[in-house]
C-alpha positions in Angstrom: -10.6 -20.7 4.0 -7.4 -21.0 6.1 -4.2 -20.3 4.3 -1.4 -22.3 5.9 2.3 -21.9 5.3 5.3 -24.2 6.0 8.7 -22.3 5.6 12.0 -24.0 5.4 15.3 -24.5 3.8 16.2 -26.7 1.0 19.7 -28.1 0.6 19.2 -31.7 -0.9 17.1 -33.9 -3.2 15.2 -36.9 -1.7 16.8 -40.2 -2.3 13.1 -41.5 -2.6 12.2 -39.3 -5.6 13.4 -36.4 -7.6 11.9 -33.9 -5.3 13.5 -31.2 -2.9 13.6 -32.0 0.8 12.3 -29.2 2.9 13.3 -28.9 6.5 10.4 -27.0 8.0 11.6 -24.3 10.3 8.3 -22.4 11.0 4.6 -22.4 10.1 2.1 -19.7 9.7 -1.7 -19.8 9.6 -3.6 -16.8 8.1 -7.3 -16.1 7.0 -7.7 -16.7 3.3 -10.5 -16.3 0.8 -13.5 -14.3 2.0 -11.9 -14.2 5.4 -8.9 -12.4 3.9 -11.4 -9.9 2.4 -12.7 -9.3 5.9 -9.1 -9.1 7.5 -8.3 -6.5 4.9 -11.3 -4.4 5.8 -10.4 -4.5 9.5 -6.7 -3.7 8.6 -8.1 -0.5 6.9 -10.1 0.6 10.1 -13.4 -0.7 8.8 -15.9 -2.6 11.0 -16.1 -5.9 9.3 -18.4 -9.0 9.7 -17.8 -12.3 7.9 -20.3 -14.8 7.2 -19.4 -18.2 5.6 -19.2 -22.1 5.7 -16.5 -23.9 7.6 -16.0 -27.3 9.0 -16.5 -28.3 12.6 -12.9 -28.8 13.0 -9.6 -27.4 14.4 -8.9 -25.4 11.1 -12.2 -23.7 11.4 -11.5 -22.8 15.1 -8.0 -21.4 14.0 -9.7 -19.2 11.4 -12.2 -17.9 13.8 -9.6 -17.1 16.5 -7.4 -15.2 13.8 -10.3 -13.2 12.8 -11.6 -12.4 16.4 -8.0 -11.3 17.2 -8.2 -8.8 14.2 -11.7 -7.4 15.4 -13.7 -9.1 12.8 -17.1 -10.4 13.7 -17.4 -14.1 12.8 -20.8 -15.7 12.0 -19.8 -19.0 10.7 -22.2 -21.9 9.8 -20.2 -25.0 10.9 -20.8 -28.0 8.6 -20.1 -31.3 10.6 -19.3 -33.5 7.6 -17.0 -31.2 5.6 -13.5 -29.8 6.4 -12.7 -26.2 6.6 -11.2 -25.4 3.3 -7.4 -25.3 3.9 -4.6 -24.5 1.5 -1.2 -25.6 2.5 1.8 -24.0 0.8 5.3 -25.4 1.2 7.8 -22.3 0.8 11.4 -22.2 0.6 13.5 -19.2 -0.3 10.3 -17.2 -0.9 9.3 -19.6 -3.5 6.2 -21.9 -3.4 7.3 -25.5 -3.9 3.8 -27.1 -3.7 0.3 -26.3 -2.6 -1.8 -29.0 -0.9 -5.7 -28.3 -0.9 -8.0 -29.9 1.8 -11.5 -29.4 0.8 -14.9 -30.8 -0.2 -17.7 -28.8 -2.0 -20.4 -27.4 0.1 -24.1 -28.2 -1.0 -27.2 -26.0 -1.7 -28.5 -26.9 1.7 -25.2 -25.7 3.3 -25.6 -22.4 1.4 -29.0 -21.7 2.6 -28.1 -21.3 6.1 -26.0 -18.1 5.1 -29.3 -16.1 4.0 -30.7 -15.5 7.5 -27.2 -14.7 8.7 -26.7 -11.9 6.0 -30.4 -10.7 6.4 -29.7 -10.1 10.2 -26.7 -7.9 9.4 -28.0 -5.8 6.5 -29.5 -3.1 8.6 -26.0 -2.1 10.1 -23.7 -2.4 7.1 -22.6 0.1 4.4 -21.8 -2.5 1.7 -22.1 -6.2 1.1 -19.1 -8.1 -0.6 -19.8 -11.5 -1.9 -16.4 -13.2 -2.4 -17.0 -16.3 -4.7 -14.5 -19.0 -4.9 -16.8 -21.6 -6.5 -16.9 -23.8 -3.4 -20.5 -23.9 -2.9 -21.1 -21.2 -0.2 -22.6 -18.9 -2.7 -24.9 -21.3 -4.5 -27.9 -19.0 -3.6 -26.1 -15.8 -4.6 -29.2 -14.2 -6.2 -31.1 -14.5 -3.1 -28.3 -12.6 -1.2 -28.1 -9.9 -4.0 -31.9 -9.3 -3.7 -31.8 -9.1 0.1 -29.0 -6.5 -0.1 -30.5 -4.4 -2.9 -34.1 -4.3 -1.2 -32.2 -3.1 2.0 -30.5 -0.3 -0.1 -27.0 -1.8 0.4 -24.6 -1.9 -2.4 -23.4 -5.4 -3.5 -19.8 -5.7 -4.7 -19.0 -9.2 -6.2 -15.6 -11.0 -6.7 -16.9 -13.5 -9.2 -15.9 -17.1 -10.2 -17.0 -19.6 -12.7 -18.2 -19.3 -16.3 -21.7 -18.2 -15.7 -21.8 -14.4 -14.6 -25.6 -14.4 -15.0 -25.9 -15.6 -11.3 -24.6 -12.1 -10.4 -27.4 -10.2 -12.2 -28.4 -6.9 -10.4 -25.1 -6.5 -8.3 -23.8 -3.0 -7.9 -20.3 -3.8 -9.1 -18.7 -7.0 -10.6 -14.8 -7.3 -10.3 -13.5 -10.2 -12.4 -9.9 -10.4 -13.5 -9.0 -10.3 -17.2 -8.8 -14.0 -17.6 -12.3 -14.5 -15.9 -13.8 -11.7 -18.0 -12.4 -13.1 -21.3 -13.7 -16.6 -20.3 -17.2 -15.1 -20.5 -17.1 -12.6 -23.3 -14.1 -13.9 -25.5 -10.6 -12.6 -26.2 -10.2 -8.9 -26.3 -7.7 -7.8 -28.9 -7.5 -4.2 -27.8 -8.8 -1.6 -25.4 -11.8 -0.7 -27.4 -12.9 -4.3 -27.7 -12.4 -4.8 -24.0 -14.6 -1.7 -23.3 -17.3 -2.7 -25.7 -17.6 -6.1 -24.4 -17.7 -4.8 -20.9 -20.5 -2.4 -21.7 -22.5 -5.2 -23.2 -22.0 -7.4 -20.2 -22.8 -4.5 -18.0 -26.1 -4.0 -19.7 -26.9 -7.8 -20.0 -26.5 -8.3 -16.2 -28.1 -5.0 -15.0 -24.9 -4.0 -13.3 -24.0 -0.4 -12.1 -20.3 -1.0 -12.8 -17.7 -3.4 -14.0 -14.1 -3.4 -12.7 -11.6 -5.5 -14.7 -8.3 -6.2 -13.0 -5.7 -6.6 -15.6 -2.4 -7.5 -13.9 0.6 -5.5 -15.2 -2.0 -3.5 -17.3 -3.8 -2.1 -14.1 -7.5 -1.9 -14.0 -10.3 -0.7 -16.1 -13.6 0.6 -14.7 -16.7 0.6 -16.9 -20.1 2.2 -16.2 -23.0 3.1 -18.4 -23.4 6.8 -19.5 -19.8 7.4 -18.4 -16.5 7.2 -20.1 -14.3 4.2 -19.1 -11.5 4.8 -16.7 -8.1 3.0 -16.9 -5.9 2.9 -13.9 -2.3 2.1 -14.7 -0.6 -0.7 -12.7 1.7 0.6 -10.0 5.4 0.1 -10.9 6.7 -2.4 -8.2 8.5 -5.7 -8.0 6.0 -8.4 -8.0 6.7 -10.6 -5.1 3.4 -12.6 -4.7 0.0 -12.0 -6.3 -1.7 -14.2 -3.7 -4.6 -12.2 -2.1 -4.1 -9.1 -4.3 -7.7 -9.5 -5.6 -9.0 -9.6 -2.0 -7.2 -6.4 -1.3 -8.8 -4.7 -4.3 -12.3 -5.7 -3.4 -11.8 -4.8 0.3 -10.5 -1.3 -0.4 -13.2 -0.6 -3.0 -15.8 -1.7 -0.4 -14.3 0.3 2.5 -14.3 3.5 0.4 -17.8 3.1 -1.1 -19.0 2.4 2.5 -17.4 5.6 3.6 -19.3 7.4 0.8 -16.4 7.9 -1.7 -17.2 8.2 -5.5 -16.5 4.8 -7.2 -13.7 6.2 -9.3 -11.9 7.5 -6.2 -12.4 4.0 -4.5 -10.9 2.2 -7.5 -7.9 4.6 -7.4 -7.3 3.7 -3.8 -7.6 0.1 -4.6 -5.1 0.4 -7.4 -2.6 1.8 -5.1 -3.3 -0.9 -2.4 -2.9 -3.6 -5.0 0.5 -2.4 -5.9 1.5 -2.7 -2.0 -0.2 -6.2 -1.9 1.9 -7.9 -4.7 5.1 -6.7 -3.1 4.4 -8.8 0.0 4.6 -12.6 0.5 1.2 -14.4 0.9 -2.1 -13.0 1.8 -0.9 -10.0 3.6 -3.4 -7.2 4.6 -2.8 -3.7 3.7 -3.2 -1.3 6.7 -4.9 2.1 6.7 -1.6 3.9 7.7 0.2 1.9 5.1 -2.2 2.9 2.3 -2.3 6.5 3.6 1.4 6.8 3.6 1.5 5.5 0.1 -0.9 8.1 -1.0 1.0 10.8 0.6 4.2 9.7 -1.2 2.2 10.0 -4.4 1.2 13.4 -3.8 4.5 14.4 -2.4 2.7 15.2 0.8 4.7 13.0 3.2 7.0 16.0 3.8 6.7 19.9 4.0 4.4 22.4 5.5 1.4 21.0 7.3 -1.7 21.9 9.4 -2.0 20.6 12.9 -4.6 18.0 11.6 -2.3 16.8 8.8 0.6 16.6 11.1 -1.3 14.5 13.6 -2.0 12.0 10.9 1.6 12.0 9.5 2.8 11.4 13.1 0.3 8.5 13.7 1.5 6.9 10.5 5.1 7.3 11.4 4.7 6.0 15.0 2.6 3.1 13.5 5.8 2.2 11.5 8.0 2.4 14.5 9.7 5.7 13.5 11.3 7.8 16.1 9.8 11.4 16.1 12.0 14.4 16.9 10.7 17.8 17.8 12.3 21.2 17.9 10.8 24.7 17.8 11.8 28.4 17.4 11.3 31.6 15.4 13.6 30.7 12.5 13.3 34.4 11.2 16.4 34.5 9.2 17.9 31.1 8.4 21.6 30.9 8.8 24.4 28.3 9.0 23.8 27.8 12.7 20.2 26.7 12.0 21.2 24.3 9.2 23.9 22.6 11.3 21.5 22.4 14.3 18.6 20.9 12.3 20.9 18.3 10.6 22.1 17.2 14.1 18.5 17.2 15.4 17.4 14.9 12.4 20.1 12.5 13.5 18.2 11.7 16.8 15.5 9.8 15.0 13.7 9.1 11.8 11.4 12.2 11.5 12.1 15.7 12.4 9.3 18.2 13.2 10.0 21.9 13.3 7.4 24.1 14.9 7.6 27.7 14.2 6.1 30.7 16.2 3.7 32.6 14.2 4.2 36.4 13.5 2.1 37.6 16.5 4.1 35.3 18.8 7.4 36.3 17.4 6.5 40.0 18.1 5.6 39.2 21.6 8.8 37.4 22.2 11.3 39.5 20.1 9.7 42.9 20.2 8.8 45.6 17.6 10.2 45.1 14.1 10.2 41.3 14.3 9.8 39.0 12.6 11.7 40.1 9.5 10.0 37.5 7.5 6.3 36.5 7.6 5.3 33.1 8.9 4.5 31.6 5.4 8.0 32.5 4.2 9.8 31.2 7.3 7.9 27.8 7.0 8.7 27.5 3.3 12.4 28.0 3.9 12.6 25.6 6.7 10.6 23.0 4.9 13.1 23.2 2.0 15.9 22.0 4.2 16.9 18.4 3.6 16.9 17.5 7.3 13.4 18.7 8.0 10.4 16.3 7.4 7.4 18.5 8.7 6.9 22.1 9.5 3.9 23.5 11.5 3.2 26.8 13.0 1.8 27.6 16.5 0.1 30.9 17.9 1.0 30.4 21.6 4.3 31.6 23.1 5.5 28.1 23.8 4.9 24.8 22.0 3.6 23.0 25.0 0.2 22.3 23.6 1.8 20.9 20.5 4.0 18.6 22.5 1.0 17.3 24.5 -0.7 16.5 21.2 2.2 15.0 19.3 4.2 13.4 22.2 7.5 13.2 20.3 10.0 10.6 21.2 12.7 13.4 21.6 12.5 17.1 22.2 15.7 18.9 21.2 16.8 22.5 21.6 19.9 24.3 20.7 21.9 26.6 23.0 24.1 26.8 26.0 21.5 26.5 28.7 20.8 23.3 30.8 18.1 20.7 30.0 15.9 21.9 32.9 15.5 25.3 31.1 13.9 23.6 28.1 10.3 24.6 27.7 8.2 21.5 27.6 10.9 19.2 29.1 8.6 18.3 31.9 5.8 17.3 29.5 8.0 15.0 27.4 9.7 13.4 30.4 6.4 12.7 31.9 5.4 10.3 29.1 8.8 8.7 28.9 10.3 10.8 26.2 13.9 12.2 26.0 15.0 15.8 26.1 18.4 16.9 24.5 20.3 20.1 24.2 22.4 20.3 21.1 25.1 22.9 20.4 24.8 25.9 18.2 27.3 27.1 15.6 29.3 29.9 17.3 28.9 33.5 16.0 25.6 32.6 14.3 22.6 34.4 15.7 19.5 35.8 14.0 19.5 38.7 16.5 23.1 39.5 15.7 22.5 39.4 11.9 19.4 41.8 12.4 21.5 44.2 14.6 24.4 44.3 11.9 21.9 45.1 9.2 20.5 47.9 11.2 24.0 49.4 12.0 24.8 49.4 8.4 21.6 50.9 7.4 22.1 53.7 10.2 25.6 54.2 8.7 
């Protein structure tokens, strides 16, 4: 499907009828339906192919162009006498005023063209998603399920309609609560929902049933395993359009990557919370999902390994954040360090502090240093409000780290010139900035250590 949006302001009522007049100011086309599932998969970093029915028309070509641009392989069957399903939404002040649908149902003959296309792709995919909108493209859904299961490919189904028996043998079925209750009857409580889910699971020979429940989250039901309830993510709901597509896409990507189903659903639950906070059928990107997971675990800040830091930096850069880098021994933290790091943080949105490890400090400062071991030094620096990420390095200089991270700004504190800053040439070579910030007077780790030693001697 093609999702089309007309956005504009409303300031008066039509003199012809009691309806708002919308002055259209901009238009937007985006992939919808199964195409939105494929777009979500591509945004997550998965290689996605989409097979489906479209008309031989401009809307179908627009849809293919959008998907091609996102890296999705399109294998459409074009039906000459049918339009590409298009849903036009007129939106004003972030509210839908009306939706206009352009569509005609596809036939059984149209649907049969998809079998050969799916069969040709099965040898190189990790999962098959069947996104059913009851428009006729999946009239032969049992044939597609058999093809995939015979090839050893898991089948995830987003169902539609009042006959779920057509999905018999699928790996996972993902109805929403309304769709589920339309099949099994109203569920008065959690126990009834789980019991009816187990019965449906057994009747349809499914491996798993995932029921999405809006503000009540999701419930995963499997045979021989206790049910799992995933609470909804607390967010302002802006638009639920396409949230189901996001859920099935994230589950599919995780399953194809070899993740356990419970972990895949947990990821999808997080992604659904992000999706409903956006307007329209907005795909959730891999960096966006990873960042939300990091926030959940409190791992978006603090001490990191080099590998963790590189992932965090990639996410920050993907969000247009300016990365600031500084380094040092930070053996005994004093007021000069705190003021300097606060000023360094003001040069961008994220501050990385790279700290020399113990062996490196000893080579640079001599016997008896450092006073504090690397783990303690990193923990103290990570606790400062201005600091986002702390990483250690074994070399005498941070030049290798600078080449890997490529921060936007390299800062150092002191009274020497910019040309004396280690790594300045590396940063300037890729277009970064180098800045020297002042240090608070009469604050020095070496001076503090000397004072302690004199007191000990006295």
